[in-house]
N, C-alpha and C positions, 0 to 999 in steps of 0.2 A: 696493378691498381696501386694506385698511391694512396699513404693514407689519409691526405685530408677529400679524394674521392670517395673513400670507404668510409669518411666519417662523414659526409657526405649523403652517405647512400642510409646510412643506420637514424639518421635523421629522418631522412625521407619516410625509413619505411614504418619508424612511430607514430609520424606525423598522421599516413595512413590508419594505422592501430588505434592512433585515440579518435581517429574520426570514424571510423567503421566502429567502435566501443560505443562513442560516445550513441551517434542512427540509432543502433540497437535498443539503447536504455534509452532513447527519446520516442522508440515506436511502443514501447510497452506502456511508458507513463503518458503518453501521451493519451492511450486508452483509458489509463482510471481516468480523467476527462470530458474523451470527448462524450463516449457512450450517455452521460446523465443530459445531455442537449437533445439528445435525439431519443428521448427516452416515449415524449408526449407523441413522437408523431408512431412510432414502435408501436406503443399503445393505440394509437388511431389506423392503422393500415394492421395490427395481428390480432386487432379487437385482443388485446389484452387485459385483464385485472389487475390490481396493485399487484398480488403476491406474484402474476406471470412478471411482471416487472425488478421485483424480489429477485426473481432467478437469475433473472437475465444479467444482472452484479455480484448476485452469489456466485454463481457457478465459478464465476471468474476468480472470484476474490479466492475462494475457497482453496482453487486448489495453486495458487501461489502460495497461499498460507501455508497449506501443509509442507507442500513440497520445497521452497527453498534452500531450507538447510543442505536439504537430498542435493538438491540441483551445486552446490557447493559442492560435495563430496563426491560426487559424477566428476566433476569439473576435473578436478582435483586427481580422479580418478583412472578415468579414460581418458582425457587431453583435456584440456581448454578450448581449444581452436574446434574440435569434432565437437566436444558436448554444445558452444557458442552457435556454432554453425546450425547443427539440426534445432536448437532452441528457437533459430531463426526461421527455419525453412517448415516447422513444428506452427508456429506462430503468424507467417504467413498461409499458407498454407488453411488452419482453420478461420483467417479473416475471409477468405473466400465461402468455405463453407458459412460464416455466419451469413456474409450478404448473400448468399443465394438461398438462406434459409426460407422454406412456405411456408412455416409453421411454429410453432413458442419451442416446440422437441429440438429442430432439426437448429433452433438457435442457441438454444440452452447445450446441444451438445456439442458446435461449432467454440463457446466459448471454455466450456471444459475442455478442449483440446488449447485454444489461445494459455488459458493456467499453465497448462504443461511445458508451452512451449515457451511465453514467460517466466518460470522457476526455475529453464535450466540457461536462459537466454541473459537474465539478469546478472547471476552470480560468476557466470562464464565472463563474462565481456570484464568484471573489474579483476576476476584473477587473471587474463590476459595481461592489464593494464599493469597489473604493480608487479608479473613478472615483467615484466618489457620494459619497467623502470624501480632497478634497483636500488639505486643512489636514493636514499629518506629525503633530503628535500626535490628533486626535480620528482618524485613520487606523491609528496603531497599536492604538489605543484598542478603536475598531472590529472590526479584525481579530483582537483575542486574545479578542474577545469570539464572533466569527465561527469560533474557533480549537476555545475553551475549548466553547461550547454544542452543536458540532457533535461535540467531541469526542466525546460523552456517549452517541452513537451502538456508541463500542466496545465499552465498560462495559456497556449497556445490550443488547447482543447475545448471549451466552453465555444472561445469563436469562430474554431472548423468545424466544431460537431454543428452550433450555428449558420454557419455558410452551406457548409455539405448538403445538411437534413432539410432546409431547406428550398435548396437549388435544386438538390437531386434526391431526396428524398434521406430515410435513415441506412440504408444500405450504402452506403457512398462511405458511411464512416468508417466501416471496414475496409473498402476498399483500398480508400486508399494507403491502408500499407501495404496493398501489392507491391508495386513499384520500389520501395523504399529496400522490404525484404529482398528483391531482386539485385537490386544493387549491391546490397548487403552481401548476398551468396555468392555474386561472383568476384567481390573484392576481395573478399575472406577468405576464397579458398587459393587467389592469385596472391595475393601478399602476407596474412597471418600466418602467424611458424606455431607450430607446437609446444606448447608445453604442459605437465604435468609434475603432480608431486608422487616420487615411488614411496612414499612414508604415511601415503592419505588413508585414512582409517575405513574400515569395512563397511559396506551400506548397511544400514539400518531397515532394512526390510519389512520384519513384521512393526518396529516403531513407525513407519511411515505408513501401514496399510490400516492401522488400528490408529492412528490419528485423523487420517484423510476421513475411515469408515464413524471416528466419533463424533468431530466435530461433525462430519457431515448430516448422520442422527439427530443429532442437533440443532441444526440449522432448520431440517427436514418438521421439525417440530412445532420450531419456533414460527415457520412461514405461512405451514400451512394449518395451524393450529385455527387459526381463527376462520378459514374456510368451509375445516371438515368439523368445528369444533374440538374446543378444548378437551376435554372427557369420552372423544371419541377413542374407537380403540388404535387408530391409524396413530394418530396424538400419541395418546399413553405408551404404546409401544414401542411409537422412535426417541419419546425420553429414554425408555429403560433400558433402552439398547445405547444408546448414549452414556449412559451414567457405566455400564458392564462394561461398552468396549474401552471408556476411558478410565476406567477401574484396572482393565488390561495394559494397559496402553503402560500408566505408570508401573505395574507390577515388572513389565517386561524391561520399561528403562530404568528401574532399580537393578537388574538380574544383568544387565548386557555389563562386557567390558568396554564396547566403545559404543555407547548411548547416541540416538540422534538431537537427544535434549537430557546431558547431565542434572540428575538431581541433586547432586547436592551441589552445585552453583544457587542452589535457592536457601544455602546456609546460610548466606550473605543477604543480613535485612535489606543494604543497597541494592545488590543485583531483584531484591526479589522488588523491594518497591517501584524499584525503576518501571521495574517490567509490567507489574499491574498498574501502574500511571499508563503504559504506551499501551494498552488492553482500552481503556479507558481511553483515550489520545483517538486511538482506529474508532471506537465506537460512535464517541459522540461528532466526529469530524467525517468521517463517510459517510455515518447514520445518517445525520442531517442533510448533506450537500446532496443528496440520492433525489429530496427535495423539494432544492432550490429552483430548476428549470420548470419543476412540476405546479408549484407555488406560481412562478410569475407566468406560465402558459393558463393552467386552472381556474387560478383566483384572481386572478388581477387580468388575465385576456390579451398578455402578450404575442407577438407572433414565435414561432421557433429559435430566429435571425437574434431577433431582439433581448430575448430569454438567455441565451447563449451567450451576450454582451454586458447581464443586469448580472448575471455570475461572476462578472469578471474579478473584482475586488477582494473577495477572498483568494481566491490560487493567484492574483500581483502580488497582494500581499502577504501570500505565503513566499513566494519568489524574493521576492525585498528582501524578508525578514531574515530568513533563515541564513544566509552566511554569517550571518552577527552573530543567529542565538548563541553557538561556542565559545564566542568573544567573553560574551556578556557574563556567561558562566565559567569560562576560566577565569573571571574577576570576582566575579562576586559571589559565586558558587551555584551548586548545581540546584540546590533547594532555594533560594529566592529566584532564582530564575525562571525555576517550572514553577513555582507556584502565583511566581506571578502570571507568568503565560496560562497556568490555568485558568484560574482569578477571570484572565480577562475575554480566554474562550468560551465559558461559563457564561459571563456577563452576556458578553452579544451573542449567545442563544435564547437567553433568558428574553433580550429584546426583542431580538425575531419572534419569538411567542407572543408576543404584541401586534404587529403588524397584522394587517387585514385586507381587504376588497380594494380600498376606500383610501390604503397609507400611499403617498406620495413616495417615488423612487429616492427623490431627494430625502428623506427619512429612511430609507432603506440600505442606501449603499454602503453608510458608515456600519451601521450594523454588520454587513456582512466581511469588512475589513476588518473592524475591531475579529469575528473570528479567526481569520487568515493570520492577524497579529499573533494572539494567544498562543493558535496553536504552534505557529511557525516556531517561537519561540520553547516552545517544549524537548521537540524530537528529537534533536539533534542530543540536548544536553540529558533526556533521559536517555541516550543509546552512550553517552562520554560516561553518565555514570555505571550505565549493568560493565562499561568495559573497563573502568578500575577497578572494581569490584574483584576482578578474579586476575588470575595471574597473565602477563604478556602473551603467552606463548596460549591463549586463550580468548584475546581480542578478537578475533574476526570469529570464533564460533559466539562470543556475546552479541555481538553486531546483529550478527544473524540470527541469534533468541531475539533482539529485542527489533530487529524487521516482522518477523514472525507473530510476534505477540502482536506488535500493531495491526497486520491482519487478520490477521484470528476477533480483535474488535473489532476492525472492519465488516466484516461478516456480521458477528454479531449486530452490530448499530442496527444496520441497514434489515438484518431479520426481528429484532427489537421494538427498531421505531416505526418501523410497516404493523407492526402490532398493535401498536398505541392506537396511529392512525384510523386501521379496519375496526378495534374496537368503540372506538367515538363516533365511527360512521355506524355501528351496526347501531349501537344507542342511539340514533336519530342525530346526531351534529350534523355538519356542513364539510365535507374534504378540507373546506380554508380552517372549519375548529379543531379535523382532525390535526392539520398541520399544526399549526400552535402548539396545541400538546402532546407531540415531538418533540419541538424544539423547549419548548419547558422542562419535559421529560431530560436531554441530554444537557440538557442549561444546570439543571441543579442536580444530576449526575456530577458533572465535572465541577462544580462548585465543591459541593463534597471533596475529588477525589484535590479539591486544591487545600482545601483543609490535610486532606489526609497526607499529604506530600510536605505541608509544614512544618507536620510533629516528627513525621519518622522519616525522611529525603535524608536524613545527614551523613557523610563520611561515615563508612563502618571500617573495621582493619579489614583490609587487601587480602586477599586471597596470596596465601607461602608465594612468593618468587614475585608477588604483582610490582612493579614500579610505576612508577608517576605516572602522571599523565601520558596518554595517550591518543591520538586524535583517529575523530570518525570518518567513518568513509558512509553516511547517510548521504541520500541528495533526498529535495524537497520531499518530497512524502519520503524523503533520503536523503540528508544537504551534508554535504562536507564543513567540517566545524572543527574548532578545536575544544576540546572538550577534557580542560584538564580541572 
């Protein structure tokens, strides 16, 4: 074979790899937004209460949040191709389970399996990509395509979810993953090459188990507290278990040589503040967007398809603005861009808290867009700030922790804002009034965090060996951007 033929073959293989990894991440991100459009239909057909809908979302997000860091270590240790394809297979099979679920219990089980698959698939897809593009400039371009193309899943979710649910019913939003997953398995088995890191750290099994159980117990208490009573033995027991389990997690992590969450990183103010702010981003954005379709369907009387289209301004704004957030941070600094983004997001949520059944869509869409623009300006710079606070060797870990803190915020956002709505309803308020209170609460918390970052998100002394600016690899729920 001639050198030119070999080079052409290498380019073809890398093109296939780029396509396969992008489609895998596309499938994961599509699932983040497509489910929201189908929640009203799930509620109607499965006779669910608000608590049930919260579990449909949080069962998935919880597993992704708690297993994301371990998924990356699994990929490095046992083979990125193997873990990626295993994640695809689990995610696809779980999608079938969800689509066939006859009850809430089966649906939650399927969503848990989807979360496990996504936590393996997502970090392994990026690891495969970075291994295939060793040259820094080519790697940056490849990651940019990975982030941009897979991020289309975010924008496509509300429309695809609305169309599929309107025409076929909610099970169709899960069945759409089956042909994508099957194609990825066939292409991946044939074209992907195995790669692993022989120096990967040992898997932190105690830390992983304690974190899943601790955050899971906290989530259970927050979601079920409104229905069972905040002082009931089950709820008090779940909160007590959460405190004990999370305290044990901190104790275990402080003593392990290779913890999944090195607590020493939080000695850096830049790292601590950026991750604390990321929790609020996940809390406010995911917690509020959980109710977007429900507002249009139950408060304003829209069809499911129309509601899916009406929620588009938020995701479109995020997809369009996210690629520029890192550049703005490089030019103006993390503090300015993040504070401005949180302020915009908070004001947008406060504005949403004043809408009602008679508010015309012309006076609603821009509020959704402001929310999307605001939070799009925060995610990449916050990840960049976390990465800058650590040594270059720990940049990937810092990025993973940033993604994890956002997901933890998302779990808590759905649980807490749902509790706000239920509390208002139990006091005799309408569902619409409850939503207004939830949006106002999310907006107020976001504005307080904007003030917090304006005061504290300053350049701290980098960790030993830290070099200047590195690039973030977050996609629109995580987006690629320069984060100097």
